[in-house]
N, C-alpha and C positions, 0 to 999 in steps of 0.2 A: 869503257873505251871500245871503239869499234875498229880496231886495227885489222886490216886485211879482210874486211867485210865488203864485198862488192855490191854494186847496184843501189838504186835509190829506193826509198821506202814509200814515198807518196802518201804518208800519213794514213795508211790503211793496213789491215791485217794481211798476212801472207796469202790466205786463201782468196781474198778479194782482189789483191794485186795480181795473183796468178790468173784469175778469171778475166780480169781486165786485159792482160796481155794476150790471153788466148783469144778473146774477142777481137782485139785489134789486129792480131796476126791473121786471123781468119779473114777479116775485112780487107786487109792489104793484099793478101793472096787472091782473093776473089775479085776485087774491084781494081787493083793495081795501085791504089793510093788511099790514104786516110789523112784527114786534117785533124790535128790534135795539138796539145801543148808541146812546146819545144823539148822539154825534159822527157816527156813520154815518148816522143818520136825518137829521141836519141837512145833511149833504153830499149825501145821496140825493135830497133834495127838489128840487134843481135838475134832476137827470136826469129825474125823473118829470114835472116840469112841462114840460120841453122836449119830451118825447114827446107829451104831451097837446096842446101847441101845434102840433106837426107834424100831429096828427090833425085839429085844427080848421082848419088851412089846407087840407089834403086833396088836394094835387096828387100826381101820380105820383112826382115827385122826393121829396116829403116822405114818401110811403109807402115808397119804397126806402131812404131814410135811416133810417126807423124799423125796417125789416126788417134793416138792417145792424147795429143796436144791440140790439134785443130778440131774445131767443133763440127765442121761440115765435111762428110766423106767425099762429096763431089769436088770440093776444093783440093783435097789430097790427091784425087785422081788427076786434076788439072796440073798440080805441082809435079807429079811424077811423069806426066806425059809431055805437056807443052812447055812448062818452065824449065824442066830439066834439059830438054832439047835446046831451048833458047839460050841457056847459060852454060852449055856444055864446054865451050872453049874458055869461058871466063873463070879465073881462079878465085874470085871473091868480089865483094863490093857490088852486090846486086841491088842495093837500095841507095836513094839519095834523100837527104833532108833539106828542104827549102824553107827558109825562114820567111814568114809572111807579115810580121809586125806584131801589134798588140791587140788583144781582144778588147772590145768596147766596154763590156760590163765590168771586168775586174782588172784589166790591164795586163793579164798574163800573156807571155809570148806564145804566139801561135806558129806552128810549122806544118808543113805537108810532107809526109813520108811517102815515097813512090818507088816503084820498081824501075830500074834503069832500062 
């Protein structure tokens, strides 16, 4: 039984799933949006918001935690300078998930996650 086990597994090992979310988080923070499946977008939301919250706090420890998760150091610098300033008054909810319909090949639901 999987009582009190949070998160979706996406039929992949933990290391692959973690790498996928690190890639997607880096892309969202760099480009401002990513188009992916609806389930991945909903799961990705928490990772992106945690990185922006680290940027808002702005301590050295928070910067090192963000560097340990996000692949591109330039993206971390952007989060701590531009995005932290942009969302300084906002208490949360930095992303939105827009449902786009179904993918042509396999019919899976596609969504776009973007920064507000």
